[in-house]
DRENKOLVEX-759196 format. One record per residue: residue in three letters; x, z, y of N, C-alpha, C in turn. Coordinates in steps of 0.05 Angstrom, whole numbers. Layout:
N
SITE type     nx     nz     ny    cax    caz    cay     cx     cz     cy
SITE  ala      X      Z      Y      X      Z      Y      X      Z      Y
...
! end
This chain:
257
SITE type     nx     nz     ny    cax    caz    cay     cx     cz     cy
SITE  met    -42    240   -143    -55    250   -139    -84    245   -122
SITE  leu    -84    234   -109   -110    213    -99   -127    205   -130
SITE  lys   -107    191   -136   -126    186   -160   -134    189   -178
SITE  gly   -119    223   -192   -125    234   -214   -109    226   -237
SITE  asp   -124    226   -257   -104    205   -269   -116    183   -277
SITE  lys   -121    162   -269   -120    137   -255    -96    125   -270
SITE  leu    -86    108   -269    -73     88   -254    -72     60   -249
SITE  phe   -103     54   -240   -107     40   -226   -151     38   -232
SITE  glu   -156     22   -208   -191     11   -219   -211     -2   -231
SITE  ala   -192    -24   -222   -197    -52   -249   -207    -44   -267
SITE  pro   -234    -60   -280   -236    -55   -316   -223    -73   -329
SITE  ile   -194    -68   -325   -201    -92   -347   -194    -85   -383
SITE  gly   -201    -66   -385   -212    -67   -414   -181    -44   -427
SITE  ala   -182    -43   -454   -178    -17   -461   -151    -41   -470
SITE  asn   -144    -56   -480   -130    -67   -490   -116    -91   -472
SITE  pro   -119    -98   -460    -99   -121   -437    -72   -123   -450
SITE  ser    -62   -161   -459    -44   -171   -472    -24   -171   -444
SITE  lys    -26   -178   -406     -6   -189   -388    -13   -161   -369
SITE  ile      7   -151   -362      8   -144   -333     39   -139   -310
SITE  leu     25   -156   -286     42   -149   -270     35   -132   -245
SITE  asp     66   -128   -233     72    -91   -217     93   -112   -200
SITE  val     78   -121   -171     89   -145   -143    100   -118   -141
SITE  gly    116   -108   -121    130    -80   -110    128    -61   -113
SITE  thr    144    -66   -145    151    -51   -169    167    -22   -156
SITE  gly    178    -19   -132    191     -1   -128    217     11   -149
SITE  thr    212     31   -148    225     43   -173    212     46   -199
SITE  gly    196     29   -204    186     24   -235    166     42   -238
SITE  ile    153     67   -234    143     86   -244    120     84   -248
SITE  trp     95     61   -235     73     52   -245     79     38   -263
SITE  ala    101     19   -275     98      5   -285    104     20   -320
SITE  ile    118     38   -317    121     55   -332    106     62   -351
SITE  asp     98     82   -327     74     97   -341     52     68   -351
SITE  val     36     52   -341     22     35   -351     37     22   -375
SITE  ala     49     13   -381     72     -4   -403     55     31   -429
SITE  asp     67     44   -423     68     71   -426     25     83   -452
SITE  ala      8     79   -424    -14     75   -427    -27     58   -441
SITE  tyr    -15     30   -442    -30      5   -459    -11     -5   -474
SITE  pro     -2      8   -495     31    -11   -520     18    -36   -524
SITE  ser     -9    -45   -519    -12    -62   -522      1    -95   -501
SITE  ala     -5    -84   -476      7   -111   -461     39   -104   -449
SITE  glu     48   -125   -453     69   -131   -437     75   -118   -409
SITE  val     89   -110   -393     87   -104   -364    106   -118   -354
SITE  ile    101   -126   -335    127   -140   -305    132   -132   -284
SITE  gly    151   -106   -275    151   -106   -251    174   -126   -232
SITE  thr    161   -119   -218    186   -152   -184    189   -129   -161
SITE  asp    211   -139   -150    223   -116   -120    243   -138   -113
SITE  ile    247   -130    -94    271   -150    -84    297   -124    -83
SITE  ser    292   -106    -87    301    -83    -93    319    -76   -124
SITE  pro    337    -78   -141    341    -81   -163    347    -37   -166
SITE  ile    325    -18   -159    334      4   -158    307     18   -184
SITE  gln    295     -8   -214    290     18   -232    308     15   -251
SITE  pro    297     34   -265    315     50   -287    314     37   -305
SITE  ala    342     40   -327    347     21   -344    339     37   -375
SITE  trp    336     50   -370    306     53   -400    277     77   -400
SITE  val    282     50   -405    244     38   -402    232     27   -427
SITE  pro    192     36   -433    195     28   -456    189      2   -460
SITE  pro    187     -2   -490    202    -37   -499    179    -56   -496
SITE  asn    153    -45   -471    136    -72   -464    145    -68   -442
SITE  cys    154    -63   -424    159    -63   -391    182    -64   -396
SITE  lys    185   -100   -368    216   -100   -364    213   -107   -333
SITE  phe    235   -104   -312    238   -106   -287    245   -143   -282
SITE  his    240   -149   -265    247   -172   -257    256   -172   -230
SITE  ile    280   -180   -210    286   -181   -186    278   -221   -160
SITE  asp    259   -205   -154    239   -232   -144    223   -209   -116
SITE  asp    228   -237    -99    215   -237    -76    179   -253    -80
SITE  ala    158   -233    -81    140   -235    -78    132   -259    -58
SITE  gln    152   -269    -38    138   -285    -13    145   -299    -17
SITE  leu    156   -313    -44    165   -331    -51    151   -348    -82
SITE  glu    149   -373    -85    129   -390   -105    129   -373   -119
SITE  trp    112   -358   -138    121   -349   -173    122   -372   -189
SITE  thr    141   -359   -203    152   -380   -231    140   -374   -259
SITE  tyr    108   -347   -262     94   -342   -271     69   -364   -280
SITE  ala     71   -375   -309     46   -407   -311     19   -396   -304
SITE  pro     17   -424   -292    -16   -407   -285    -41   -394   -316
SITE  glu    -48   -373   -313    -81   -366   -320    -60   -346   -347
SITE  thr    -40   -330   -340    -21   -309   -360    -39   -287   -346
SITE  phe    -33   -266   -344    -38   -230   -332    -70   -232   -339
SITE  asp    -88   -202   -346   -106   -189   -337   -115   -176   -326
SITE  leu    -86   -169   -308    -91   -143   -280    -52   -162   -259
SITE  val    -55   -168   -236    -38   -166   -209    -33   -137   -195
SITE  his    -17   -127   -202    -18    -99   -180     -6    -96   -151
SITE  ile    -22    -93   -132      4    -87   -113     -8    -58    -98
SITE  arg     21    -53    -86     29    -32    -76     34    -24    -52
SITE  gly     30    -21    -22     49    -20    -17     68    -25     -9
SITE  leu     57    -66      9     76    -75     18     67    -83     50
SITE  tyr     48    -66     46     56    -75     97     64    -79    100
SITE  gly     71    -92    131     93    -92    133    117   -115    123
SITE  ser     99   -121     93    130   -139     84    131   -175     76
SITE  ile    103   -167     76     82   -204     80     88   -212    103
SITE  gly     78   -237    100     75   -262    124     54   -268    120
SITE  asp     40   -274    100     18   -284     95      6   -275     62
SITE  trp      0   -254     76    -27   -239     55    -47   -255     39
SITE  thr    -59   -284     51    -83   -301     32    -76   -305     19
SITE  glu    -32   -321     33    -21   -332      2     -3   -312    -19
SITE  leu    -10   -299    -11      2   -277    -36    -22   -269    -52
SITE  tyr    -44   -273    -41    -61   -270    -61    -80   -290    -83
SITE  arg    -81   -321    -74    -87   -337    -82    -57   -347   -106
SITE  gln    -25   -330    -92    -18   -330   -116    -14   -323   -145
SITE  ala    -27   -297   -134    -40   -269   -151    -57   -290   -170
SITE  tyr    -78   -302   -148   -111   -315   -162    -90   -334   -190
SITE  arg    -78   -353   -185    -72   -378   -205    -55   -361   -216
SITE  val    -46   -338   -226    -22   -336   -243    -50   -310   -265
SITE  leu    -66   -303   -253    -91   -290   -265   -101   -302   -285
SITE  leu   -108   -292   -305   -134   -306   -334   -165   -312   -312
SITE  pro   -184   -331   -327   -194   -325   -316   -217   -294   -321
SITE  gly   -231   -291   -295   -243   -260   -322   -214   -241   -306
SITE  gly   -194   -243   -289   -173   -222   -293   -173   -203   -267
SITE  trp   -161   -187   -260   -176   -179   -232   -143   -169   -217
SITE  ile   -145   -164   -200   -119   -163   -174   -134   -136   -165
SITE  glu   -122   -118   -163   -118    -86   -135   -105    -77   -127
SITE  asp    -99    -77   -104    -80    -75    -90    -80    -43    -68
SITE  cys    -64    -30    -73    -71    -12    -58    -55     -5    -27
SITE  glu    -51     -5    -11    -39     -3     19    -40     19     33
SITE  phe    -39     31     62    -34     41     74    -35     31    106
SITE  asn    -63     51    118    -70     42    147    -53     66    162
SITE  ile    -31     44    177    -11     66    198    -15     80    215
SITE  thr    -53     77    208    -58     94    246    -66    108    237
SITE  leu    -52    142    249    -69    163    238    -98    166    250
SITE  tyr   -121    190    240   -145    195    261   -136    220    271
SITE  ser   -164    228    280   -170    261    279   -199    254    289
SITE  asp   -228    267    279   -248    272    288   -251    291    309
SITE  ile   -235    311    320   -230    328    340   -242    304    362
SITE  pro   -265    305    373   -267    293    396   -256    296    422
SITE  ala   -237    306    427   -208    313    441   -180    288    434
SITE  val   -191    290    410   -166    264    405   -181    237    393
SITE  lys   -205    238    386   -204    205    372   -223    195    402
SITE  asn   -231    204    419   -246    189    439   -218    185    468
SITE  asp   -199    195    465   -167    199    472   -154    169    471
SITE  pro   -156    154    495   -142    121    489   -114    129    483
SITE  asp   -105    151    499    -78    150    508    -69    167    478
SITE  his    -89    171    461    -71    197    447    -49    177    440
SITE  ile    -28    205    423     -8    188    415    -14    179    386
SITE  phe    -28    181    354    -35    180    344    -46    140    353
SITE  lys    -53    123    372    -76     98    380    -33     92    399
SITE  gln    -29    105    404     -4    104    416     30     84    395
SITE  trp     21    113    375     42     95    348     28     75    337
SITE  ala     13     79    327      7     55    308     -7     23    325
SITE  lys      4     22    349    -16      4    372     32    -16    373
SITE  val     44     13    369     67     -9    377     80     -8    350
SITE  phe     78      1    332     83    -13    296     67    -37    302
SITE  phe     32    -38    301     27    -67    289     47    -93    310
SITE  glu     63    -88    329     68   -108    345     85   -111    342
SITE  ala    101    -81    337    134    -89    315    124   -114    285
SITE  thr    115   -104    283    113   -115    251     97   -147    261
SITE  asp     82   -156    289     72   -168    283     91   -198    299
SITE  arg    118   -184    307    137   -200    320    154   -196    302
SITE  met    157   -199    277    171   -199    246    156   -222    236
SITE  gly    127   -221    241    123   -239    216    104   -235    198
SITE  lys    113   -214    201    106   -192    170     73   -171    186
SITE  thr     52   -174    188     45   -149    201     43   -117    173
SITE  ala     38   -105    187     25    -74    174     -9    -78    176
SITE  arg    -25   -100    188    -46    -91    198    -60   -101    168
SITE  ile    -61   -106    152    -62   -112    125    -73    -85    110
SITE  gly    -68    -59    124    -92    -44    119   -119    -27    133
SITE  leu   -116    -42    145   -148    -39    165   -155    -46    152
SITE  glu   -181    -24    158   -206    -35    135   -225    -70    138
SITE  gly   -241    -71    119   -243    -98    113   -224   -126    108
SITE  thr   -194   -117    119   -174   -135    120   -161   -145     96
SITE  met   -167   -132     67   -151   -144     43   -176   -158     31
SITE  arg   -204   -150     33   -225   -158     34   -228   -190     37
SITE  lys   -229   -187     62   -223   -209     75   -201   -228     59
SITE  his   -176   -224     60   -152   -250     48   -165   -254     19
SITE  met   -175   -240      6   -184   -237    -25   -201   -259    -26
SITE  glu   -225   -251    -13   -244   -280     -8   -233   -295    -12
SITE  glu   -217   -305     12   -201   -320     19   -181   -338      4
SITE  ala   -189   -326    -21   -156   -330    -31   -175   -338    -59
SITE  gly   -208   -342    -66   -220   -341    -91   -229   -326   -100
SITE  phe   -235   -296    -94   -235   -281   -104   -265   -272   -107
SITE  val   -286   -256   -134   -301   -249   -118   -315   -225   -137
SITE  asp   -324   -208   -134   -337   -183   -144   -325   -164   -130
SITE  ile   -314   -166   -108   -290   -142    -90   -301   -114    -89
SITE  his   -286    -92   -102   -295    -67    -83   -270    -69    -77
SITE  glu   -283    -45    -48   -267    -32    -35   -263      2    -25
SITE  lys   -246      6    -30   -249     43    -25   -230     54     -2
SITE  asn   -246     66     25   -220     79     44   -221    104     45
SITE  asn   -194    111     22   -192    140     24   -176    155     43
SITE  gln   -194    173     41   -193    203     72   -165    216     63
SITE  val   -144    215     70   -129    224     62   -108    251     77
SITE  pro   -105    275     68   -113    291    103    -71    300    114
SITE  ile    -64    298    132    -43    306    130    -38    334    146
SITE  gly    -30    365    131    -26    396    128    -48    395    114
SITE  gly    -47    424    105    -66    434     96    -85    453    101
SITE  trp   -105    433    122   -115    443    131   -146    447    119
SITE  ser   -150    414     98   -157    413     84   -183    451     69
SITE  ser   -206    449     60   -220    463     54   -224    462     16
SITE  asp   -205    430      8   -213    438    -20   -181    438    -27
SITE  pro   -180    449    -44   -162    466    -56   -129    440    -68
SITE  lys   -140    419    -83   -130    388    -79   -126    377    -66
SITE  leu   -145    370    -29   -134    354    -10   -112    378      5
SITE  lys   -116    407      3    -98    416     13    -61    412      1
SITE  gln    -66    407    -26    -36    405    -36    -31    382    -23
SITE  ile    -48    350    -34    -33    329    -23    -30    330     -1
SITE  gly    -42    345     23    -40    340     54     -4    362     60
SITE  leu     -6    387     50     13    386     52     43    379     45
SITE  tyr     33    361     18     54    341     10     61    322     34
SITE  asn     45    313     38     47    285     65     50    301     92
SITE  leu     63    318     94     50    337    127     84    331    118
SITE  ala     92    353     96    136    350     89    139    312     91
SITE  phe    126    291     81    145    275     80    140    258     90
SITE  leu    110    251    112    115    245    143    136    253    158
SITE  asp    137    276    163    157    301    190    184    293    164
SITE  glu    203    273    149    212    270    140    221    252    151
SITE  ser    210    228    140    210    200    151    205    194    172
SITE  leu    196    197    191    180    195    220    210    177    229
SITE  glu    232    191    232    252    175    252    254    162    237
SITE  gly    271    155    207    275    138    194    268    104    207
SITE  phe    244    118    191    224     87    189    217     77    230
SITE  ala    213    100    247    217     90    262    240     80    282
SITE  leu    267     80    271    284     67    287    291     47    288
SITE  phe    290     32    256    294     -1    256    278      0    270
SITE  met    258    -12    277    222    -17    293    235    -12    311
SITE  leu    237      3    328    236     13    353    249    -11    366
SITE  lys    290      3    347    301      1    367    316    -38    360
SITE  glu    305    -40    334    325    -69    335    290    -89    338
SITE  ile    278    -84    340    256    -99    337    240    -94    367
SITE  met    238    -81    377    220    -63    410    245    -73    435
SITE  gly    264    -55    429    290    -52    448    293    -33    455
SITE  trp    275     -3    439    284     16    448    307     39    461
SITE  glu    312     53    469    327     71    479    332     93    460
SITE  tyr    350     97    443    363    119    426    336    142    427
SITE  val    342    148    472    320    182    469    301    179    479
SITE  glu    289    155    483    263    136    475    242    147    454
SITE  ile    259    136    437    238    142    403    246    176    401
SITE  gln    263    191    401    259    209    390    247    222    403
SITE  leu    243    227    434    211    234    451    187    220    422
SITE  phe    184    198    418    169    190    417    162    200    390
SITE  val    182    194    369    177    224    349    168    239    357
SITE  ala    181    263    357    179    292    366    149    288    385
SITE  trp    136    276    396    115    278    405     92    270    381
SITE  met     91    252    359     74    243    343     79    263    317
SITE  arg    108    278    316    112    303    292     93    327    314
SITE  lys     99    338    332     77    357    348     51    347    339
SITE  ala     31    315    340     13    328    348     -1    317    304
SITE  met     21    307    288     11    318    254     20    341    249
SITE  arg     40    357    258     35    383    243      7    406    257
SITE  asn      1    395    282    -33    413    296    -59    414    271
SITE  pro    -59    437    256    -76    441    238   -110    439    259
SITE  lys   -110    437    279   -133    441    300   -142    417    297
SITE  ile   -134    401    295   -133    368    298   -144    360    279
SITE  arg   -138    374    255   -145    368    209   -128    331    225
SITE  pro   -103    320    222   -106    296    218   -104    277    190
SITE  tyr   -100    258    193   -113    242    169   -103    221    167
SITE  tyr   -107    201    149    -96    167    152   -106    160    129
SITE  ile   -116    135    122   -132    124    115   -115    110     88
SITE  val   -121    111     77   -108     85     46   -124     82     31
SITE  pro   -131     51     29   -149     30     28   -147     23      3
SITE  asn   -151     12    -27   -154     15    -48   -181    -20    -46
SITE  val   -166    -37    -58   -185    -65    -59   -181    -72    -88
SITE  tyr   -190    -76    -94   -201   -103   -131   -214   -114   -133
SITE  ala   -219   -134   -132   -232   -159   -141   -219   -181   -169
SITE  arg   -242   -193   -184   -254   -210   -198   -238   -243   -191
SITE  lys   -220   -256   -201   -218   -287   -212   -241   -287   -221
SITE  pro   -256   -311   -219   -281   -312   -221   -280   -322   -255
SITE  asp   -288   -316   -265   -295   -331   -310   -285   -360   -309
SITE  thr   -310   -370   -291   -303   -405   -290   -286   -418   -268
SITE  ala   -267   -405   -256   -237   -403   -253   -226   -435   -250
SITE  ser   -216   -459   -247   -199   -475   -252   -169   -466   -251
! end
């Protein structure tokens, strides 16, 4: 909904020949792209085999770990698309280098991640160093750092930095502000916000349990109280909570070797 009818931002042209979707999940993006670009062979990869069996003829899925060495031939793809791998990758520059290697000269990479920090522009929240939004981000940044798979990739400028280190040029970064709850006056953002609140409200405890119990060593009662505090803040329309979804796309130089 955030991108409207767009599947991606990178200007790859009308007739790409090969597209790679890293971290494809259910495969819905890869399937939609295969339908939209019948000229392209679309490959989706993920460590979990949760993709459907019935897919367009130009779409296929591989079970693969993006952190291992990629086996695709160099200079193969017009677009490498990545989404939602925050907290799953140990070396982001190396991930982008692998994408660089398999892209055609002039090909594009696009990554859409998630900044796990929640924000409010209300001064009482924004200027409070101990607000639950800041505490939540701090503890989960620490947990993913301990795992060696940082979630800091969603912070502004971080993807850009790693893409530059990997050799990409012509980097475009857009940090989308996404509301939580129905406080926005914009009808589209209001609907997105209501969906977000419902999703986050249901998923908070599951997300927190593993990280806080197994990685941080918290007791279950502590986790329950922490989650309840976060839920209460998210549900408060007076503080107009939101988070940031950064989307970054960049080009492999035409003369890349």
